[in-house]
C-alpha positions in Angstrom: -153.6 -114.5 -193.3 -157.1 -115.9 -193.2 -159.5 -113.0 -192.4 -162.8 -114.3 -191.1 -164.7 -111.2 -189.9 -168.1 -112.1 -188.5 -169.9 -108.8 -189.4 -173.4 -110.0 -190.2 -176.0 -109.3 -187.5 -176.0 -106.5 -185.0 -174.8 -107.1 -181.5 -177.2 -106.4 -178.6 -176.6 -102.7 -177.7 -177.2 -103.5 -174.0 -174.1 -105.7 -174.0 -171.9 -103.4 -176.0 -170.0 -104.0 -179.2 -168.8 -107.3 -180.5 -165.7 -108.8 -178.9 -163.1 -108.7 -181.6 -160.9 -111.8 -181.4 -157.6 -112.1 -183.3 -156.8 -115.8 -183.3 -153.3 -117.1 -184.2 -153.7 -120.8 -184.9 -153.4 -123.5 -187.6 -156.4 -123.3 -189.9 -157.5 -124.7 -193.3 -156.0 -127.8 -194.8 -153.6 -129.9 -192.7 -153.0 -132.7 -190.2 -153.4 -132.5 -186.5 -155.8 -131.7 -183.6 -155.0 -128.0 -183.5 -156.1 -127.6 -187.1 -159.3 -129.6 -186.7 -160.2 -127.6 -183.5 -159.6 -124.3 -185.2 -161.6 -125.2 -188.3 -164.6 -126.3 -186.3 -164.3 -123.3 -184.0 -164.3 -120.9 -187.0 -167.3 -122.7 -188.5 -169.2 -122.5 -185.2 -168.5 -118.7 -184.8 -169.5 -117.9 -188.4 -172.3 -115.4 -188.1 -171.9 -114.9 -184.3 -173.7 -111.9 -182.9 -171.1 -111.6 -180.1 -167.7 -112.5 -181.6 -166.0 -110.8 -184.5 -163.2 -113.2 -185.5 -160.1 -112.9 -187.6 -157.5 -115.7 -188.0 -153.8 -115.6 -188.7 -152.8 -119.1 -190.0 -149.9 -120.5 -188.1 -149.8 -123.9 -189.8 -146.3 -125.3 -190.3 -146.4 -125.5 -194.1 -142.6 -125.1 -194.5 -141.7 -128.7 -193.8 -143.1 -132.3 -194.1 -144.9 -133.6 -191.0 -142.2 -136.2 -190.4 -139.2 -133.8 -190.9 -138.0 -132.9 -187.4 -134.4 -131.8 -188.4 -133.3 -128.8 -186.3 -132.1 -126.7 -189.2 -135.2 -127.3 -191.2 -137.4 -126.3 -188.2 -135.2 -123.3 -187.3 -135.0 -121.9 -190.8 -138.6 -122.4 -191.7 -139.8 -121.5 -188.3 -137.9 -118.2 -188.4 -139.4 -117.2 -191.7 -142.9 -118.2 -190.6 -142.6 -116.3 -187.3 -141.5 -113.2 -189.1 -144.5 -113.4 -191.4 -146.9 -114.0 -188.4 -145.5 -111.0 -186.5 -145.9 -108.8 -189.5 -149.5 -109.9 -190.0 -150.1 -109.4 -186.3 -148.9 -105.8 -186.4 -151.2 -105.1 -189.4 -154.2 -106.7 -187.7 -153.5 -104.8 -184.4 -153.6 -101.5 -186.2 -156.5 -102.2 -188.6 -158.7 -104.8 -187.0 -158.0 -103.5 -183.5 -158.8 -106.7 -181.6 -160.2 -106.8 -178.1 -158.1 -109.9 -177.4 -155.4 -112.0 -179.1 -156.0 -115.7 -178.8 -152.7 -117.6 -179.3 -152.6 -121.4 -179.9 -149.3 -122.8 -178.9 -147.6 -126.2 -179.3 -144.5 -125.1 -177.4 -140.9 -126.2 -178.5 -139.2 -123.7 -180.7 -142.5 -122.0 -181.4 -142.3 -120.5 -177.9 -139.8 -118.0 -179.2 -142.5 -116.8 -181.7 -145.1 -116.9 -178.9 -143.1 -114.6 -176.6 -142.6 -112.1 -179.4 -146.3 -112.1 -180.4 -147.4 -111.6 -176.8 -144.9 -108.8 -176.2 -145.9 -106.9 -179.4 -149.6 -107.2 -178.5 -149.1 -106.2 -174.9 -147.0 -103.2 -175.9 -150.0 -102.0 -177.9 -152.2 -102.6 -174.9 -154.1 -105.6 -176.3 -155.0 -108.5 -174.1 -153.5 -111.9 -174.9 -154.8 -115.3 -174.0 -152.4 -118.2 -174.7 -153.7 -121.8 -175.0 -151.3 -124.6 -174.8 -152.2 -127.6 -177.0 -149.9 -130.2 -175.4 -149.5 -132.1 -172.1 -145.8 -131.8 -171.4 -146.0 -128.9 -169.0 -145.2 -131.1 -165.9 -142.3 -132.7 -167.6 -140.9 -129.4 -168.7 -141.2 -128.0 -165.2 -139.3 -130.9 -163.7 -136.5 -130.4 -166.3 -136.2 -126.6 -165.9 -134.7 -126.5 -169.4 -134.8 -123.7 -172.0 -138.3 -124.7 -173.2 -139.6 -124.4 -169.6 -138.1 -120.9 -169.2 -139.6 -119.7 -172.5 -143.0 -121.2 -171.5 -142.8 -119.6 -168.1 -142.0 -116.2 -169.7 -144.9 -116.5 -172.2 -147.3 -117.3 -169.4 -145.9 -114.4 -167.2 -146.3 -111.8 -170.0 -149.8 -113.0 -171.2 -153.0 -112.0 -169.5 -154.3 -115.5 -169.2 -153.3 -119.1 -169.8 -155.4 -122.1 -170.9 -154.3 -125.7 -170.6 -155.8 -129.1 -171.5 -155.3 -131.1 -168.3 -155.6 -130.6 -164.6 -151.9 -131.5 -163.8 -150.7 -128.7 -166.0 -153.2 -126.3 -164.5 -152.2 -127.1 -160.9 -148.5 -126.8 -161.8 -148.8 -123.4 -163.5 -151.1 -122.1 -160.9 -148.5 -122.9 -158.2 -145.7 -121.4 -160.3 -147.7 -118.3 -161.3 -150.1 -117.6 -158.3 -151.1 -114.2 -159.6 -152.1 -115.4 -163.0 -155.4 -116.8 -164.3 -154.9 -120.4 -165.4 -157.9 -121.9 -167.1 -158.6 -125.6 -167.7 -160.2 -125.9 -171.1 -160.0 -129.3 -172.7 -160.4 -130.0 -176.3 -163.8 -131.0 -177.6 -165.6 -132.8 -180.5 -168.8 -132.1 -182.4 -170.8 -135.3 -181.7 -173.5 -134.3 -184.2 -170.9 -133.9 -186.9 -169.5 -137.4 -186.1 -172.9 -138.9 -186.4 -173.5 -137.1 -189.7 -170.3 -138.6 -191.0 -171.2 -142.2 -189.9 -174.8 -142.1 -190.8 -177.5 -144.4 -189.4 -175.6 -147.7 -189.9 -174.7 -149.6 -186.7 -171.3 -151.1 -186.9 -170.8 -154.7 -185.8 -167.9 -154.9 -183.3 -168.6 -158.4 -182.1 -166.1 -161.2 -182.0 -164.3 -161.8 -185.3 -161.7 -164.4 -186.3 -159.3 -161.4 -186.8 -159.8 -158.3 -184.8 -159.3 -154.8 -186.1 -157.0 -152.3 -184.4 -156.7 -148.8 -185.8 -154.2 -146.0 -185.1 -154.8 -142.4 -186.3 -152.2 -139.7 -186.2 -148.7 -138.7 -187.5 -146.6 -141.9 -187.8 -143.7 -140.9 -185.6 -141.6 -142.8 -183.0 -143.0 -140.5 -180.3 -146.5 -141.7 -181.2 -145.6 -145.2 -180.0 -146.1 -146.8 -183.4 -143.0 -149.0 -183.1 -144.3 -150.5 -179.8 -147.8 -150.8 -181.3 -146.6 -152.8 -184.3 -144.3 -154.9 -182.1 -147.2 -155.6 -179.7 -149.6 -156.6 -182.6 -146.9 -158.8 -184.2 -147.0 -161.0 -181.0 -150.8 -161.3 -180.8 -151.8 -164.6 -182.3 -155.0 -165.7 -180.6 -156.9 -164.1 -182.2 -154.6 -162.7 -184.8 -155.3 -159.0 -185.3 -155.1 -156.6 -188.2 -153.6 -153.2 -187.6 -154.5 -150.2 -189.8 -152.3 -147.1 -189.5 -153.9 -143.9 -190.7 -151.8 -140.8 -191.1 -148.8 -139.3 -192.9 -145.7 -141.6 -192.8 -142.2 -141.2 -194.0 -140.6 -143.9 -196.2 -138.0 -144.9 -193.5 -140.6 -145.3 -190.8 -142.8 -147.3 -193.0 -140.0 -149.7 -193.9 -139.0 -150.0 -190.2 -142.6 -150.9 -189.2 -143.0 -153.4 -192.1 -139.8 -155.1 -191.0 -141.2 -155.6 -187.5 -144.5 -156.8 -189.0 -142.7 -159.7 -190.7 -142.3 -161.4 -187.3 -145.9 -162.6 -187.7 -146.9 -164.4 -190.9 -145.9 -162.4 -194.0 -146.6 -159.0 -192.4 -149.8 -158.6 -194.5 -151.8 -157.8 -191.4 -150.3 -154.3 -191.2 -152.0 -151.8 -193.4 -150.9 -148.2 -194.2 -153.8 -146.0 -195.3 -151.9 -142.7 -195.5 -153.3 -139.3 -194.8 -157.0 -139.7 -195.2 -159.6 -136.9 -194.9 -161.1 -136.4 -191.5 -164.5 -138.0 -192.4 -162.8 -141.1 -193.8 -160.5 -141.4 -190.8 -163.5 -141.3 -188.5 -165.2 -144.0 -190.5 -162.0 -146.2 -190.1 -162.2 -145.6 -186.3 -165.9 -146.5 -186.2 -165.5 -149.9 -187.8 -162.5 -150.9 -185.6 -162.7 -153.1 -182.6 -160.0 -151.1 -180.8 -158.6 -147.6 -181.2 -155.0 -147.6 -180.1 -153.0 -144.4 -179.1 -149.7 -145.4 -177.5 -148.0 -142.0 -177.5 -145.1 -141.0 -175.4 -146.5 -137.5 -174.9 -149.9 -136.0 -175.7 -152.0 -133.0 -174.7 -155.6 -133.9 -175.4 -155.7 -135.7 -178.8 -158.7 -135.1 -181.0 -158.5 -138.6 -182.4 -159.1 -139.9 -178.9 -162.3 -137.8 -178.6 -163.4 -139.0 -182.0 -163.0 -142.6 -180.9 -164.9 -141.8 -177.7 -167.7 -140.3 -179.8 -167.8 -143.4 -182.0 -168.2 -145.6 -178.9 -165.0 -147.6 -179.7 -163.0 -149.4 -177.1 -159.7 -147.5 -176.5 -156.2 -148.5 -175.4 -154.0 -145.5 -174.7 -151.0 -144.4 -172.6 -151.0 -142.6 -169.3 -149.9 -139.2 -170.7 -151.4 -135.7 -170.8 -155.2 -135.5 -170.3 -155.8 -139.1 -171.5 -156.3 -140.7 -168.0 -158.8 -137.9 -167.1 -160.6 -138.4 -170.4 -160.8 -142.2 -170.0 -162.3 -142.0 -166.5 -166.1 -142.4 -166.9 -168.7 -140.0 -165.5 -169.3 -142.3 -162.5 -165.6 -143.2 -162.1 -165.7 -146.3 -164.1 -163.1 -147.2 -166.8 -163.8 -145.7 -170.2 -160.7 -147.2 -171.8 -157.6 -149.2 -170.9 -154.5 -147.2 -169.8 -151.0 -148.6 -170.3 -147.6 -147.0 -169.6 -145.8 -145.3 -172.5 -143.0 -147.2 -174.3 -144.2 -150.5 -172.9 -144.8 -152.9 -175.8 -145.6 -155.9 -173.5 -148.3 -154.0 -171.5 -149.7 -152.9 -174.9 -149.8 -156.4 -176.1 -151.6 -157.7 -173.0 -154.2 -154.9 -173.2 -154.9 -155.3 -176.9 -154.9 -159.1 -176.7 -157.2 -159.1 -173.7 -159.8 -156.8 -175.4 -159.7 -158.7 -178.7 -160.9 -161.9 -176.9 -163.5 -160.0 -174.8 -166.2 -158.4 -176.9 -168.4 -157.7 -173.7 -165.7 -155.6 -172.2 -165.0 -153.8 -175.4 -168.7 -152.9 -175.6 -168.8 -151.7 -172.0 -165.7 -149.5 -172.5 -167.2 -148.0 -175.7 -170.5 -147.1 -174.0 -168.6 -145.5 -171.0 -166.4 -143.5 -173.4 -169.4 -142.3 -175.4 -171.2 -141.2 -172.3 -168.2 -139.3 -171.0 -167.8 -137.6 -174.4 -171.5 -136.5 -174.4 -171.4 -135.2 -170.8 -168.0 -133.4 -170.9 -166.5 -132.9 -174.3 -169.3 -131.6 -176.6 -167.9 -128.8 -178.8 -170.6 -126.3 -177.9 -169.1 -126.4 -174.3 -165.7 -125.4 -175.6 -167.2 -122.5 -177.7 -169.0 -121.2 -174.6 -165.9 -121.4 -172.4 -163.7 -119.7 -174.9 -166.2 -116.9 -175.5 -166.5 -116.4 -171.8 -162.7 -115.9 -171.5 -162.5 -113.6 -174.5 -165.3 -111.4 -173.2 -163.5 -110.8 -169.9 -162.4 -107.2 -169.1 -158.8 -106.1 -169.8 -156.5 -107.2 -167.0 -152.9 -106.1 -167.0 -150.3 -108.8 -166.3 -147.8 -108.5 -163.5 -145.0 -107.1 -165.7 -146.8 -103.9 -166.6 -149.0 -103.2 -163.5 -148.9 -99.8 -162.0 -146.6 -99.9 -158.9 -149.0 -98.0 -156.7 -150.9 -100.9 -155.2 -149.3 -102.8 -152.3 -149.7 -106.1 -154.2 -147.5 -104.9 -157.1 -144.6 -104.1 -154.7 -144.3 -107.7 -153.6 
């Protein structure tokens, strides 16, 4: 457990004691948007006069990022869940939090989420769950085991936070008596600028355009379609840099596709870079590509928006909302998921049109500044955490007429 008590500084006596927040989320070293969001949130709240924060690390350190075998996930996940629940009980009894904030990526982790919420609620501690994915509408249409577990977690929790408006509308309709908050991810623009420094990158027309992908190199991230699309762009020919952890079999598969154009040397694998270095790679690219099959609100997308880079991404999760400019203009190019031809057309069109790339980059940066600055996320979360205790439907006293419905 990573204990991060913010005890320096006295809280204003007129506003009562500090709000004690026990956060269960990935933190520290690792890959992914959830970890980067938690790390920056912890840093922002360090020394807070209103929030006393303790964090239980839920990072999946029991398997490789590209290992999705069921037995590996089940075995390691069971051990990790047991450890987290034990740490939760200790913290509930010693730290005595005002609220538990649970970061969830769904799937098998929902089993752990239900247990965590139940334990906290039985000890009369408020729980806010925040879903870091955009598959809620798809799960609701399937009505499978994952949807039933997600519904149960939402029903038991005091409040629910989601990343996109479609998920909010669906859960609000399914759970009309529950509070469903729309709280998108965010990025620290000042920290991005500090990483990049004062240099202005030249993204004008080049004989060979640069496309960059940042993320875990998995089929569900659309990397196969991306390499296929780039292999068929010849005027101008493009270079594709893939930044992120990749398994040997996936790398060999992508390299085989790359051989369809020239000798395949235009495809570069940079591996799992540090966040500052990954941001620098985004900043010098002509296009940032994110062709995922499913997303919530990817942090790499926000980083590309903050860098003012033209973006091509798929119509999943909160991406269409994010890439709509503040005046309704396009702040990126949206393509269907799993469509290599649409991806090829979008990338090829932008590579030959530096004026459009520049306009999209400006619109994306403006949207990021107006809507997704990290200080806004901190304020929204603190507002939710400071709310008074509200008992969920499952333990309400059956005296009021509403609870007999």
